[in-house]
TITI-155884 format. One line per 8 residues: number of its first residue (from 1); their letters; for each residue x, y, z of N, C-alpha, C, CB. Coordinates in Angstrom, 2 decimals, always signed. Each point is the difference from the previous one (the first is absolute). Glycine has a CB too. Layout:
NUM	A	X:Y:Z:X:Y:Z:X:Y:Z:X:Y:Z ~ ...
***
This chain:
1	XXXXXXXX	-16.56:+89.78:-16.63:+0.73:-1.21:+0.45:-0.98:-1.09:-0.06:+1.60:+1.23:+1.49 ~ -1.13:-2.33:-2.09:-0.67:-1.24:-0.24:+0.90:-1.10:+0.22:-1.45:+1.03:-1.54 ~ +0.85:-2.18:+1.77:+0.72:-1.28:+0.21:-0.33:-0.77:-1.26:-0.12:-0.02:+2.63 ~ +1.32:-0.50:-3.24:-0.22:-0.73:-1.20:-0.76:-1.34:+0.24:+2.10:+1.08:-0.89 ~ -3.23:-1.35:+0.02:-0.78:-1.17:+0.24:+0.65:-1.23:+0.39:-1.36:+0.96:-1.46 ~ +2.57:-1.23:+0.79:+0.72:-1.22:+0.21:+0.57:-0.11:+1.37:+0.49:-0.03:-2.35 ~ -0.56:+1.09:+3.26:+0.50:-0.04:+1.30:-1.07:-0.26:+1.06:+1.76:+1.51:-0.79 ~ -3.04:-1.57:+0.33:-1.04:-0.19:+0.94:-0.16:-1.50:+0.20:-1.14:+2.16:-0.68
9	XXXXXXXX	+1.01:-2.43:+2.07:-0.11:-1.42:+0.32:-1.24:-0.79:-0.55:+1.24:+0.69:+2.00 ~ -1.16:-1.82:-2.46:-1.09:-0.93:-0.36:+0.07:-1.23:+0.71:-0.07:+0.92:-2.13 ~ -1.15:-1.55:+2.17:-0.20:-1.20:+0.72:+0.67:-1.20:-0.75:-2.16:+0.97:+0.96 ~ +3.00:-1.74:-0.32:+0.83:-1.05:-0.70:-1.04:-1.19:-0.36:+2.34:+0.65:+1.38 ~ -3.53:-0.66:-0.89:-1.07:-1.05:-0.42:-0.67:+0.49:-1.18:-0.44:-0.78:+2.30 ~ -0.31:+1.85:-2.23:-0.97:+0.41:-1.09:+0.58:+1.18:-0.87:-1.99:-0.72:+1.54 ~ +3.06:+1.36:-1.13:+0.65:+1.03:-0.78:-0.72:+1.37:+0.05:+0.83:-1.85:-1.47 ~ -1.91:+1.95:+2.32:-0.70:+1.34:+0.22:+0.80:+0.91:+0.83:-2.15:-1.08:-0.16
17	XXXXXXXX	+2.01:+2.30:-0.03:+0.68:+1.07:+0.88:-0.27:-0.30:+1.54:-0.30:+1.82:-1.92 ~ +1.37:-1.72:+2.74:-0.18:-0.15:+1.36:-0.36:+1.33:+0.70:+1.57:-1.93:-0.13 ~ -2.10:+1.98:+1.28:-0.35:+1.14:+0.80:+0.34:-0.22:+1.36:-1.73:+0.56:-1.47 ~ +1.79:+0.51:+2.27:+0.38:-0.10:+1.41:-1.30:-0.55:+0.76:+1.82:+2.03:-0.18 ~ -1.47:-2.76:+1.28:-1.11:-0.59:+0.84:-0.53:+1.09:+0.97:+1.07:-2.38:-0.13 ~ -1.90:+3.21:-0.42:-0.62:+1.06:+0.77:-1.49:-0.29:+0.13:+1.73:+1.68:-0.78 ~ -2.34:-1.28:+1.94:-1.47:-0.36:+0.16:-0.65:+1.19:-0.66:+0.15:-1.40:+2.27 ~ -0.13:+1.40:-3.58:-0.76:+1.05:-0.77:-1.02:-0.57:-0.88:+1.94:+1.41:+0.04
25	XXXXXXXX	-1.96:-2.78:-0.23:-1.04:-0.56:-0.94:-0.17:-1.46:+0.48:+0.63:+1.55:-2.10 ~ -1.30:-2.31:+1.38:-0.23:-1.39:+0.40:+1.14:-1.06:-0.29:-2.37:+0.63:-0.39 ~ +3.55:-0.05:+0.05:+1.15:-0.94:-0.27:+0.91:-0.11:+1.13:-0.11:+0.54:-2.32 ~ -0.22:+0.03:+3.53:+0.88:-0.07:+1.16:+0.33:-1.45:+0.42:-0.98:+2.19:+0.75 ~ +2.21:-2.49:-0.52:+0.34:-1.46:+0.16:+0.10:-0.11:+1.56:+1.35:-0.37:-2.37 ~ -2.17:-0.59:+2.88:+0.01:-0.32:+1.38:+0.57:-1.45:+0.12:-2.02:+1.58:+0.51 ~ +3.23:-1.66:-0.68:+0.75:-1.34:+0.03:+0.09:-0.47:+1.53:+1.47:+0.62:-2.21 ~ -0.70:-1.74:+2.33:+0.09:-0.71:+1.19:+0.62:+0.89:+1.05:+0.15:-2.15:-1.24
33	XXXXXXXX	+0.93:+2.89:+0.75:+0.68:+0.92:+0.97:-0.95:+1.10:+0.54:+2.18:-0.43:-1.22 ~ -2.95:+0.91:+0.33:-0.92:+1.04:+0.29:-1.11:-0.46:+1.04:+0.46:+0.94:-2.37 ~ -0.89:-2.21:+2.12:-1.09:-0.71:+0.89:+0.64:+0.01:+1.43:-1.02:-1.66:-1.95 ~ +2.27:+1.08:+1.94:+0.70:-0.25:+1.37:+0.10:+1.34:+0.70:+1.42:-1.99:-0.87 ~ -1.01:+3.10:+0.23:+0.22:+1.16:+0.58:-1.33:+0.64:+0.48:+2.07:+0.20:-1.40 ~ -3.06:-0.35:+0.57:-1.30:+0.47:+0.47:-0.50:-0.73:+1.25:-0.51:+0.58:-2.35 ~ +0.74:-1.82:+2.45:-0.29:-0.76:+1.16:+0.78:+0.48:+1.23:-0.49:-1.91:-1.52 ~ +1.65:+2.17:+1.43:+0.87:+0.53:+1.02:-0.54:+1.21:+0.54:+1.89:-0.97:-1.02
41	XXXXXXXX	-2.30:+1.98:+0.00:-0.45:+1.23:+0.38:-1.39:-0.16:+0.67:+1.38:+1.08:-1.86 ~ -2.25:-1.84:+1.47:-1.27:-0.21:+0.66:+0.23:-0.60:+1.51:-1.14:-0.40:-2.42 ~ +2.04:-0.43:+2.51:+0.37:-0.59:+1.34:+0.49:+1.14:+0.94:+0.67:-2.26:-1.10 ~ +0.25:+3.19:+0.51:+0.53:+1.08:+0.73:-1.10:+0.93:+0.51:+2.08:-0.18:-1.35 ~ -3.04:+0.50:+0.47:-1.10:+0.89:+0.29:-0.86:-0.62:+1.10:+0.03:+0.90:-2.37 ~ -0.31:-2.10:+2.27:-0.76:-0.84:+0.92:+0.57:-0.06:+1.42:-0.64:-1.32:-1.97 ~ +2.00:+1.31:+1.99:+0.67:-0.11:+1.25:+0.23:+1.33:+0.75:+1.04:-2.00:-0.97 ~ -1.24:+3.22:+0.15:+0.21:+1.29:+0.51:-1.20:+0.86:-0.20:+2.37:-0.26:-0.41
49	XXXXXXXX	-3.45:-0.09:+1.17:-1.21:+0.69:-0.20:-0.25:+0.91:+1.16:-0.88:-1.85:-1.35 ~ +1.74:+1.99:+2.32:-0.09:+0.83:+1.11:+0.31:+1.45:-0.28:+0.53:-1.96:+1.31 ~ +0.21:+2.60:-0.58:+0.54:+1.32:-0.28:+0.97:+0.05:-1.14:-0.32:+0.45:+2.32 ~ -0.12:+0.13:-3.40:+0.89:-0.07:-1.24:-0.03:+1.32:-0.78:-0.44:-2.49:-0.18 ~ +1.60:+2.75:-0.43:+0.12:+1.18:-0.86:+0.08:-0.62:-1.42:+1.23:+1.58:+1.80 ~ -2.08:-0.96:-2.68:-0.05:-0.33:-1.32:+0.70:+1.23:-0.74:-2.21:-1.52:+0.29 ~ +3.54:+1.37:-0.52:+0.85:+1.00:-0.58:+0.10:-0.02:-1.48:+1.20:-0.10:+2.01 ~ -1.85:+1.08:-2.78:+0.14:+0.02:-1.29:+0.93:+1.08:-0.55:-2.16:-1.01:+0.02
57	XXXXXXXX	+3.11:+0.62:-0.72:+1.05:+0.91:-0.52:-0.05:+0.05:-1.52:+1.45:-0.50:+1.99 ~ -1.92:+1.75:-2.46:+0.16:+0.23:-1.48:-0.99:-0.84:-0.81:+2.45:+0.47:+0.35 ~ -3.61:-1.00:+0.14:-0.87:-0.78:-0.82:-0.95:+0.89:-0.60:+0.27:-1.95:+1.36 ~ -0.41:+1.95:-2.69:-0.99:+0.81:-0.73:-1.14:-0.75:-0.36:+1.68:+1.32:-0.83 ~ -2.30:-0.93:-0.25:-1.47:-0.55:-0.37:+0.29:-0.92:-1.22:-1.47:+2.21:+0.80 ~ +2.65:-2.79:-1.12:+0.21:-0.87:-1.09:-0.80:-1.32:+0.26:+2.32:+1.06:-0.46 ~ -2.05:-1.59:+1.59:-0.64:-1.19:+0.41:-0.37:+0.08:+1.51:+1.28:-1.27:-1.81 ~ -2.29:+2.07:+2.09:-0.36:+0.25:+1.45:-0.62:-1.17:+0.64:-0.34:+2.33:-0.50
65	XXXXXXXX	-0.07:-3.42:-0.19:-0.59:-1.17:+0.51:+1.03:-0.94:+0.76:-1.69:+0.21:-1.90 ~ +3.00:+0.02:+1.65:+1.06:-0.76:+0.46:+0.37:+0.38:+1.44:+0.78:-0.22:-2.36 ~ -0.58:+1.57:+2.63:+0.37:+0.41:+1.19:-0.92:+1.08:+0.69:+2.22:-0.63:-0.85 ~ -2.60:+1.66:+0.09:-0.64:+1.07:+0.51:-1.32:-0.51:+0.70:+1.08:+1.53:-1.81 ~ -2.03:-1.96:+0.79:-1.38:-0.34:+0.63:+0.10:-1.02:+0.93:-1.13:+0.60:-1.92 ~ +2.00:-1.66:+1.89:+0.02:-1.02:+1.19:+0.33:+0.61:+1.26:+0.67:-1.74:-1.46 ~ +0.42:+2.77:+1.41:+0.36:+0.60:+1.20:-1.12:+0.87:+0.59:+2.33:-0.08:-0.81 ~ -3.13:+0.75:-0.07:-1.12:+0.87:+0.50:-0.98:-1.04:+0.75:+0.19:+1.88:-2.04
73	XXXXXXXX	-0.42:-2.93:+1.32:-1.15:-1.00:+0.56:+0.56:-0.61:+1.30:-0.95:-0.68:-2.42 ~ +2.11:+0.25:+2.52:+0.59:-0.61:+1.17:+0.02:+1.09:+1.22:+1.48:-1.61:-1.60 ~ -1.21:+2.88:+1.14:+0.10:+1.04:+1.17:-1.45:+0.24:+0.44:+2.19:+1.23:-0.90 ~ -3.12:-1.20:-0.02:-1.36:+0.34:+0.48:-0.52:-1.15:+0.90:-0.47:+1.41:-2.13 ~ +0.79:-2.61:+1.84:-0.44:-1.19:+0.76:+0.65:-0.22:+1.38:-0.38:-0.99:-2.21 ~ +1.43:+1.72:+2.40:+0.73:-0.11:+1.24:+0.25:+1.20:+0.83:+0.95:-1.74:-1.09 ~ -1.68:+1.99:+1.99:+0.13:+1.36:+0.83:+1.37:+0.21:+0.61:-2.42:-0.16:+0.61 ~ +3.31:-0.86:-0.52:+1.36:+0.27:+0.51:+1.02:+0.21:-1.21:-0.55:-1.42:+2.14
81	XXXXXXXX	+0.11:+1.36:-3.40:+0.77:+0.31:-1.09:+0.19:+1.40:-0.40:-0.69:-2.04:-0.60 ~ +1.91:+2.38:+0.01:+0.14:+1.29:-0.54:+0.51:-0.04:-1.53:+0.46:+0.84:+2.45 ~ -1.09:-0.11:-3.20:+0.53:+0.11:-1.35:+0.86:+1.20:-0.23:-1.95:-1.18:-0.72 ~ +3.15:+1.09:+0.19:+0.84:+1.11:-0.32:+0.51:-0.04:-1.34:+0.56:+0.14:+2.24 ~ -0.84:+1.06:-2.92:+0.36:+0.08:-1.41:+0.97:+1.10:-0.32:-2.18:-0.92:-0.48 ~ +3.23:+0.66:-0.15:+0.99:+1.20:-0.36:+0.05:-0.12:-1.56:+1.59:-0.02:+2.30 ~ -1.95:+1.01:-2.88:-0.08:+0.00:-1.51:-0.07:+1.47:-0.48:-1.23:-2.32:-0.06 ~ +1.97:+2.49:-1.04:+0.07:+1.27:-0.64:-1.28:+0.26:-0.82:+2.53:-0.19:-0.05
89	XXXXXXXX	-3.31:+1.04:+0.48:-1.37:+0.42:-0.77:-0.99:-1.10:+0.07:+1.23:+1.42:-1.65 ~ -1.04:-2.49:+2.25:-1.00:-1.03:+0.14:-0.35:-0.55:+1.31:+0.70:-0.46:-2.05 ~ -0.35:+1.25:+3.12:-0.05:-0.39:+1.30:-1.59:+0.33:+0.59:+2.82:+0.46:+0.20 ~ -3.58:-1.54:-0.47:-1.40:+0.13:+0.30:-0.54:-1.24:+0.65:-0.23:+1.54:-1.88 ~ -0.75:-1.49:+2.55:-0.79:-1.20:+0.48:-1.48:+0.37:+0.31:+2.14:-0.99:+1.00 ~ -2.99:+0.00:-0.94:-1.43:+0.31:+0.30:-0.09:+0.65:+1.36:-0.80:-1.94:-1.39 ~ -0.17:+2.96:+1.42:-0.25:+0.76:+1.21:-0.49:-0.87:+1.06:-0.47:+1.95:-1.30 ~ -0.10:-3.07:+0.99:-0.54:-1.01:+0.97:+1.01:-0.50:+0.89:-1.62:-0.65:-1.58
97	XXXXXXXX	+2.96:+0.74:+1.12:+1.04:-0.62:+0.91:+0.33:+1.05:+1.11:+1.04:-1.47:-1.94 ~ -1.49:+2.73:+1.86:+0.16:+1.00:+1.02:+1.31:+0.00:+0.66:-2.31:-0.16:+0.33 ~ +2.34:+0.04:+0.98:+1.23:+0.06:+0.86:+0.93:-1.18:-0.10:-1.32:+1.31:+1.53 ~ +0.90:-2.25:-2.38:+0.76:-1.24:-0.23:+0.99:+0.12:-1.18:-1.98:-1.29:+0.92 ~ +1.95:+2.55:-1.53:+0.84:+0.24:-1.19:+0.78:+1.15:+0.13:-1.55:-1.03:-1.33 ~ +2.85:+0.93:+0.72:+0.98:+1.12:-0.06:+0.40:-0.03:-1.51:+0.92:-0.17:+2.56 ~ -1.19:+1.25:-3.21:+0.42:+0.23:-1.46:+0.92:+1.02:-0.15:-2.01:-0.70:-0.72 ~ +3.26:+0.43:+0.25:+1.03:+1.14:-0.14:+0.22:+0.14:-1.56:+1.27:-0.49:+2.39
105	XXXXXXXX	-1.42:+1.66:-2.78:+0.22:+0.38:-1.50:+1.46:+0.43:-0.12:-2.47:+0.82:-0.39 ~ +3.26:-1.63:-0.22:+1.45:+0.42:-0.15:+0.77:-1.23:-0.61:-0.11:+1.70:+2.09 ~ +1.34:-1.38:-2.44:+0.99:-0.94:-0.47:+0.27:-0.96:+1.02:+0.97:+1.62:-1.43 ~ -1.14:-2.95:+1.12:+0.23:-1.09:+1.11:+1.40:+0.10:+0.56:-1.60:-1.60:-1.14 ~ +2.68:+1.79:+0.24:+1.29:+0.05:+0.65:+0.27:+1.27:+0.87:+0.77:-1.37:-1.91 ~ -1.32:+2.40:+1.61:+0.16:+1.28:+0.83:-0.77:-0.15:+1.20:+0.31:+1.45:-1.93 ~ -1.52:-2.04:+1.91:-0.79:+0.02:+1.16:+0.73:-1.04:+0.91:-2.30:+0.71:-1.23 ~ +2.70:-1.91:+0.77:+0.69:-0.99:+0.89:+1.27:+0.62:+0.60:-0.89:-1.93:-1.41
113	XXXXXX	+1.64:+2.65:+0.57:+1.27:+0.68:+0.54:-0.41:+0.93:+1.09:+1.21:-0.10:-2.22 ~ -2.24:+0.85:+2.17:-0.34:+0.95:+1.07:-0.53:-0.73:+1.27:-0.53:+1.74:-1.79 ~ -0.24:-2.87:+1.52:-0.37:-0.73:+1.11:+1.03:-0.69:+0.78:-1.92:-0.20:-1.15 ~ +3.07:-0.26:+0.43:+1.14:-0.58:+0.59:+0.78:+0.90:+0.90:+0.05:-1.39:-1.90 ~ -0.20:+2.78:+1.71:+0.71:+0.93:+0.90:-0.84:+0.39:+1.18:+1.27:+0.86:-1.92 ~ -2.45:-1.35:+2.08:-0.86:+0.44:+1.03:+0.38:-0.82:+1.30:-1.90:+0.63:-1.74
***
């Protein structure tokens, strides 16, 4: 199965093939909307530094610097924080988080369904 070349999107300015805006290389676009959202996220984190749960649902190792590593770092820095990870075959965290971490290896949907019945 292939997609005909004429159906691939191209840039209306330069005519080069377009690609998804994924943080996989140096071409990730951090436009005005991204910068504003990043600021709101930073403000939220600053305002909620007390007792907090860093809940990671299905995050793998494609781009761990976006969610996984910051969650680990923020948990390690805050003795009141808890890191919880639900992931199929990738539910792991540094042993240094000790009792501040809960890692559940399983399908996110199935685990949440089970938890909702408790």
